[in-house]
N, C-alpha and C positions, 0 to 999 in steps of 0.2 A: 744198790739200785742204780741202774743205768738211766739217766735222765737226758732228755733232748736239750740241746743248746738253747738258751743260756742258763738253764736251771741248775741249781746246786742246793743240796738239802742239808739242813741242820735240824736235829731232833731234840726235844726237851721233854721233861716230865710234866709236872703240874705247873702251870703259869697263870698269870692273871688273864692275859689275852694274847693270842699269837699276833693279832694286829698291832698291839702295843710294841712287841719286839721288832716287827718289821718297820714301824714308823720311827723308832729310835735309831735303827740302823740306817734308814733312809736319810735321816737328818745328819748322820755322820758321813754321808756320801757313798753309801753302799751302791754298787752297780745293779742294774736290772737283773732279775733272775733268782734272787735269794728266795728260797722256800723254807718255811719254818713249820714244823708240826709239833703238837703237844699231846700227851696222853690224856690230859684233862685241863679245863680252864676254870678259874674261880670267878672270873668277871667277863665271860664271853658275852658278846653283844651282837644284836641283829639290826635290821633296818628299823627306822623310826624310833630309835632309842630303846628298843625292847632288849631284854636280857635273852641270852641263848643258853639253855640248859646244856651242860658240858661234862657229863660223867665219863669216866674211863670206859673205853670200848668203842667209841665212835671216832670218826675222822675229824680232826680240827687242824686246819692249816691256813696259812696266809703266805702270800708271795708278793714280791716287789716288782712293779713295772714302772718304766719311765717312757710312756707312750709319746709318739710323735704323730698325732692324728693327721689324716689328710685334710686338705682344705674342705670346709663345710661338713666335716664328720666330727662328732663330739666324742671325747673320751667316755662319756656316759654309755655309749653303745657297747662298750666293752663288757658291761654287766650282762648283756644279752649273749655275747660271745662266750663268756665264762659259763653261763647256764647251759647253753647249747653244748659246749664241750663236756660238761659233767653229765648231761643226759645221754650223750653219745657214749661216754665211758661206761655208764651204768647199763645201757642197752635198751631193747625195745619197749619194756614197760614204762620207761621214764617219759614224762610229759612236762611241758613248760607252762608255767603260769606267769604272764607278763607282770613285771619286767624280768624277774630273775629267780623265781622259785622253781624248784624241781619237785614234781609230784609223781606218785605211783597210785593208781586207782583213786585219784581225786584227793589223796592225802599228801601232806608235805613230808618229804623225805630229806630235803636239804635246803639250806638257805645261804645266800651270798651277800656280802657287804663290801662295798667299795668306798674307800676314804681317800680323798685327794688332798695333797699337801704340797704346795709349790709345783715342782715338776715331777713329783713322785705319786704313784697310785698304789695304795695298799689294797690287795684283794683278799678278803677273808672268806673262808668257806667252811661250813659245818655240815657233815653228812651223818645221818642216823644209821649207823651200821648195825648195831644190835639193840640199842636203846632208843625209845621214842619218849619224849617228855609227856608227863601227864598234865591235866588241867589246863590245856591250851584253848584259846578261843576259836580254833579251827582244827580240822582233822589232821592227825599226824600218823606217821608210820615209820618203820625201819626196813632196811634191806632184808634183815633176817625174818621179820614178820611177813614179808612178801615172798619168802622162799628163795631169796638171792643170797648165795654164800660168797662173800667177798671180803678179803682181808683189807685193812686200812692201807697197807703199803702197796698192795696190788692195785687197788682202786686209784690211789694217788698217781702211780706210774701210768696207768691207762689214761687218766684225766690229763696229765701233763703232755702225753703224746698227742692227744686230741687237741688240746689247747695250743700247743706249739704250732701245729698246722693251721689252725683257725686264726691264730694271732698273726701269723705271717700273711695270710690272705687279707685280714683286716688292715694290716699295715700297707699292703700293696693297693687294695681296692676299696677299703671301707666296709661297713656292715652290709651294704646292698648285695654283695656277692654271697653272703651267708643267710640272707633273709629267708629264702625259700626253704632251706633246711630247718630254720627255726620254726617257720609256720607249719611244717610237716608234723611237728611235735606240739603245736600250740593247743592247750586245753581251752575249750570254749569257743573256738573259731566258728563263726557262723551262728552262734547262739546269742541269746539275750544275756547280757552281763550288767553288773553294777560296778561303777568306778567311783571310789571315794577320793576326793580332792579337798583337803582341809575339812570343813564342816559340811560340804556339799556332796550329794550322791548323784551321779549321772547314770542313767540307765539307757541301754540301747543294744543294738546288735553289733557284735565284734566282727568287723569286716576284714581287717588286714593290719599289717605294720608298714609304716613308711620307711624310706631308705635311712632316715635318721633314728629309727627305732621307736617313733611315736606310734601309739595305738589309734586306729581309726574306728570310731563308733558311730553308727547310724541311729538317729532318733527322730521319728516323725518326718522322715524324708530328708533330713539334714545330716550331713556327715561332718563330724567334728574330730579333730586330731588332738591327742593329749600326750605330752612328753613326760608327765609325772603323775603319780597317783597309785592307788592300790585297788586291784580287782577283788571283788567280794563274791564268794561262791555261795555262802550260807547265811541265813538270817543272823546266826550267832556272831558272824564276823562284824556286823554293823555295831 
């Protein structure tokens, strides 16, 4: 597989978590660009401490970044860049749920987890290629269920091509240069949404994203910006 600079690939069978491998290598001084994939994970994890179902057949990968963000731009905006790159690699049906879920037809097809340690950033990504987990508190799907025929290695190569370009733009100019493309794929833009922050639920109209990746929500004539939280689409999510 030909990968764009600086990415280099190592493949594994069943592992606990690809993020664990990257973090161990980062602690040993591994340079930016290492990509690790596994056929299955026994302890895959997602955002907010949730487990990530990881049977063989889907794409499980993590990669190592050592970002040098621009002044006033936070490494956290990279989660938006990763999600945008994955959606662009999948193609037109893919939409984005703030901050970094990838959806098709309103159902989650991929999840992204960023874990920062000192100067290293581990980016973990799981894509439902042929399997979608059951008994989830939100709708899920797979590429196969949506009629999209894509091998894990082909999707990974396409993603890394997209991400390399977007990461270079982010390094030069920050997230603001990518914001319009993100919004073009934003699920729920202009609609009423609910945002969970801790124990509180905020409801209002999803207006836009700021240059730092915060979501702008209008409620009763007031516009509030939130840099963290979880958008809720369905009553079952709450």
